[in-house]
N, C-alpha and C positions, 0 to 999 in steps of 0.2 A: 503493499499501499503505500500509498505519495500523499501525502501532506501538506499543505501549503498554509504557509502566515505572510498575507501581504497587505501593502501598504508602506506609506512612503513613511523614510525618518520620522524617528519621533513618535510612532503609532505603537509603541508595544512590543512589537516581534522578539524581539531579544530576551525579555523578561518574561514573556511565555513561555518562548523556547526552556529558557532556565527551567523551569517550572516541570514540565512535559520533562525535561530528562532524567530531574531527581526524580518524578515521579517514576517515569520509567523502569529505572535503578529496582524499586520496590515491585514492580509490579513483574516482573520478564527473568527471567531464567537465565538470558544470554548474556550478549555483552553490548554496551550504548559507548557509541562514537562520539563526540561531539568534534566539530570543528568549524575550529573560529578565522577571523584575521590575526586576529592578535593572543596574545595570554592575557591580560585584560579579566578575565570569564574564570579563571581558574580556581579561585577561593569561593564562587557563586555555585560550583560542581561539587553534586556528592564526588567523593576522591573516589569511586566505584568506576565511573565514568572514564572513559578516555579521550582525553585535547587533545585536541591534534592544531598546533599553530600554524598557517599558513604564511605567515613571513619567516617560517624554518623552511618552506620549500620557495623562495624565488625563482627558482625555474622553472617552475609548471604557470605555463604563460596563454594557454588557449584552453579552451575547449575539452580537445580529444585526449592533451597532457594531464586535464582535471581528471578524466574518465581515466585515463590507467592508473592514477593514484589511488582513485576511490577501489578498484578491483588488485591494488597492490594491496592496501587497507583489507581488503573483505579476503584475497588470499593469505594473509597472515594470522586469521581468527576463524576460523569456520564457526564461532560460537556469536557471533554478532549477530544479534534482534533489530537494532535500530541505530541508524546513524541522522545526524546533527545535521543538516547546513545552514548555518548562519549569515546572512547577509549572503548570500553568493555572488549577488552584482560588486561585489567588492575583492572579490576573487578571481582571479589569472584573467583580467579587463573582459569581464563578461560583458554582455549587451542587451538589450531585449530582443536584437532581432538572433541573438542567439537561442534563444530561453525555449521556444518550440523543440528545435534539435535536442538540447540538454534535458527537456524535462521529459522527450521520446525515448533516452538512452536511458533517464535514468528508471523508468514506469519497465521496462526491457530489463532491466539489473536489477529490482526490487522483485519481478515476476521469477526470475530467473532463478533469484538466489535465495529467497523467502525474506527480505530481508526489506522493513520496512524505511522510510526514506523522509523525515521531516523536512523543509527547506522554507527557509525564511527568503520575500524577495522584495527589495524596496519598489515596488511598482503597485498601481492599480489593478485589477483584473482588465479594464475597458484598455488597458494597455498592453496588454501582453497577445498581440495582435499572433494570429496563426498557432496559438498553441492549444493544443487537446488538451482539453477536462477531462476528458474520461480516464475513469480510472486514478481519479487525485479527488481528494479532499480540500477543500479549500474550509481550514479552519476557522476564518474570522470575518 
């Protein structure tokens, strides 16, 4: 399942993601991964959550590299149940026109590997032109 938190900066997406991530640790038996731009949230998240800071991976600069990076994370832990991607528009030079392709790939990964994704996007639904929302749950 792919879940989206959408809205422009200041709408509380990150706070909601932190709440969802911390709750997921209590509810699931598998691993939880939280990918963020930097390390500022590390103390807000439960210690059982694997936090990955994209600032540590400056050579990931496009959608294909980012998807490859996700496959690397998935291959390193067969027990991953949920991956949180906070502020995807700030990672790897993403733009709105890349969202349809990226979300399609994420939906495929979710289905193929049984991993839930929760993704925050700094845009409104109306701005996401060409995105197929079939199989996607919008949380806000």
